[in-house]
C-alpha positions in Angstrom: 58.6 -152.8 220.0 55.3 -152.8 222.2 55.7 -153.3 226.0 54.2 -156.2 227.3 51.6 -154.6 229.5 51.2 -156.2 233.0 49.3 -156.2 236.3 50.8 -157.0 240.0 48.1 -158.7 241.7 49.9 -159.9 245.6 48.4 -159.3 249.0 51.9 -158.8 250.2 53.2 -154.9 249.5 57.1 -155.5 249.8 56.5 -158.9 247.4 54.8 -156.3 245.3 57.5 -153.4 244.8 59.8 -156.5 244.1 58.5 -157.3 241.6 57.5 -154.3 240.3 61.3 -153.1 240.7 62.3 -156.8 238.9 60.1 -156.9 236.2 59.3 -152.7 235.6 63.5 -152.3 234.5 63.2 -154.6 231.5 62.6 -152.8 228.5 59.7 -154.8 227.1 57.9 -154.5 230.5 55.6 -151.6 231.4 53.7 -152.1 234.9 50.6 -150.9 234.7 49.3 -151.2 237.8 49.0 -153.1 241.4 46.0 -155.0 243.6 46.3 -156.3 247.1 43.5 -158.4 246.3 41.8 -160.5 243.6 38.9 -158.4 244.2 41.0 -154.7 242.9 42.0 -156.6 239.8 38.8 -157.1 237.8 38.3 -153.1 237.5 42.3 -152.6 237.2 41.9 -154.9 234.7 39.3 -152.5 232.9 41.2 -149.6 233.6 44.7 -150.8 232.7 43.6 -153.4 229.7 47.0 -155.4 230.8 48.3 -158.3 228.3 49.7 -160.3 231.5 48.1 -160.4 235.2 50.6 -161.9 237.8 48.7 -162.7 239.8 48.8 -164.7 244.1 47.0 -167.0 245.0 46.9 -166.9 249.1 45.2 -163.8 249.1 42.8 -162.5 251.7 39.2 -161.5 250.7 38.9 -162.4 246.9 41.6 -165.0 246.3 43.6 -165.9 243.2 42.0 -168.4 242.3 38.6 -167.0 242.9 39.8 -163.9 240.7 41.8 -165.8 238.0 38.9 -167.5 237.6 36.6 -164.4 236.9 39.2 -162.8 234.4 39.2 -165.8 232.5 35.1 -165.6 231.9 36.3 -162.2 230.0 35.8 -162.1 226.3 39.3 -159.8 226.6 40.5 -162.0 228.7 44.7 -161.0 229.8 46.8 -163.9 229.8 46.8 -164.6 233.8 50.4 -166.0 235.8 50.0 -167.8 239.1 52.2 -167.2 241.3 52.2 -170.5 243.9 53.6 -172.3 246.4 52.0 -175.2 245.7 49.6 -175.1 248.7 46.8 -175.6 246.3 44.4 -178.2 245.6 43.4 -179.0 242.5 41.0 -176.3 241.6 43.9 -173.8 240.9 45.2 -176.5 238.0 41.7 -175.9 236.5 41.0 -171.9 237.0 42.3 -171.0 233.4 45.3 -169.6 234.3 47.7 -169.8 231.4 50.8 -170.3 233.5 52.3 -171.2 237.2 55.8 -170.0 238.5 57.2 -171.0 242.2 57.5 -167.5 244.8 60.8 -168.5 244.9 61.7 -168.3 241.1 64.9 -166.6 240.4 63.5 -163.3 238.4 64.7 -164.6 235.3 62.9 -166.7 234.4 60.0 -165.2 236.1 60.7 -163.0 233.7 60.4 -165.2 230.3 57.7 -166.4 232.0 56.0 -163.6 231.6 56.9 -163.0 228.0 56.3 -166.7 227.2 53.1 -166.0 228.7 52.3 -163.1 227.0 53.5 -164.7 223.3 50.6 -167.2 223.5 53.2 -169.8 224.8 51.5 -170.5 228.4 54.3 -171.7 231.2 54.4 -175.2 232.0 57.8 -176.6 232.5 57.7 -180.3 233.6 59.1 -179.6 237.5 55.7 -177.6 238.0 53.3 -180.1 235.5 54.6 -183.0 237.9 53.6 -181.5 241.4 50.6 -179.6 240.0 49.5 -182.5 239.0 49.8 -184.3 241.8 47.3 -181.8 243.0 44.6 -183.5 241.2 44.8 -186.9 241.9 42.5 -187.8 244.3 39.2 -189.7 244.9 37.5 -188.3 241.6 40.6 -189.3 239.7 38.7 -192.7 238.8 35.2 -191.1 237.9 37.4 -188.1 235.0 39.1 -191.5 233.5 36.5 -192.0 230.9 34.7 -188.6 230.5 38.5 -188.1 229.7 39.3 -190.7 227.4 36.2 -189.8 225.2 37.2 -186.5 224.9 40.3 -187.7 223.8 39.1 -189.7 221.1 37.6 -186.6 219.4 41.7 -186.3 218.5 42.9 -188.1 215.4 46.6 -190.0 216.0 49.0 -186.9 215.3 46.4 -184.3 217.7 46.8 -186.8 220.3 50.6 -187.8 219.9 51.4 -183.7 220.7 48.7 -183.4 223.6 51.0 -185.8 225.2 53.5 -184.3 224.7 52.1 -181.1 225.8 50.4 -182.8 228.8 54.4 -183.3 230.1 55.3 -180.1 230.1 57.4 -179.6 226.7 57.7 -176.0 225.3 56.7 -175.7 221.0 60.7 -175.8 220.5 60.8 -179.0 222.5 57.8 -180.5 221.1 59.3 -179.5 217.4 62.7 -181.3 219.0 60.9 -184.5 219.9 58.5 -184.9 216.7 60.4 -184.0 213.8 58.2 -180.5 213.1 59.3 -177.5 212.9 57.5 -174.8 215.9 55.3 -173.1 213.2 53.9 -176.2 212.3 54.3 -177.7 216.6 52.0 -173.6 217.2 49.3 -174.4 214.4 48.9 -178.5 216.0 48.4 -177.5 219.0 46.7 -174.3 218.7 44.4 -177.1 216.4 44.3 -179.7 219.6 43.2 -176.7 221.9 40.4 -176.2 219.6 39.3 -179.5 219.0 39.2 -180.1 223.0 37.1 -176.8 223.3 40.1 -175.9 226.1 42.0 -172.6 226.6 45.3 -173.2 226.8 47.9 -176.1 227.9 47.6 -176.2 231.3 44.4 -177.9 230.9 45.7 -179.9 228.2 48.5 -181.6 230.6 45.2 -181.8 233.2 42.8 -184.1 230.5 46.1 -186.1 229.2 46.4 -187.2 232.9 43.0 -187.8 234.1 42.8 -190.1 230.3 45.8 -191.8 232.0 47.6 -190.2 229.1 50.9 -189.1 231.2 51.9 -189.3 234.9 52.0 -187.3 238.2 56.1 -187.4 236.9 55.3 -185.8 233.6 56.2 -189.4 231.5 
């Protein structure tokens, strides 16, 4: 089994040490580097070629938001799993991260999140979806609705149905159970929705369905 190559980016050396100890002890995780600032992340990615970058948002210098946007703009972009306390505006949602975990998330759940993101199934739990989307609500929400609904309109009925369930924060297995499909079919359908909407991850689907008024901030 090939180990998941993981890069840690956090300005707190104690946090980095804790994450390294916790995650590096797993048989399928290899810590390939550590950075104390988002500005260091690009060069480290070039040298270490990680599969996943575990990125803190709040850092001096180049913060995690800017670093995530830069990494995700690359042709060979690694997946980015963001560490957040939710004290951030809606730009965090739109930076392109493949998943979000709270800093006080239990170690086993952070490890599971790294594995899911590495496997191409970004982490978007209902509780995280709710709190993140609440940050996206604001004065500009009304102006986004029409554009979002027009964009969603390219999907057929099944694609729209899948997009809404993804927007609620469901995993592929949960979507399969709710829509009576196989997991393999769900994976194909989610990939098709991403391609048809021109999006690169499920977080952006959640934002679009929220903007279009198809999913509420509570994830319903």
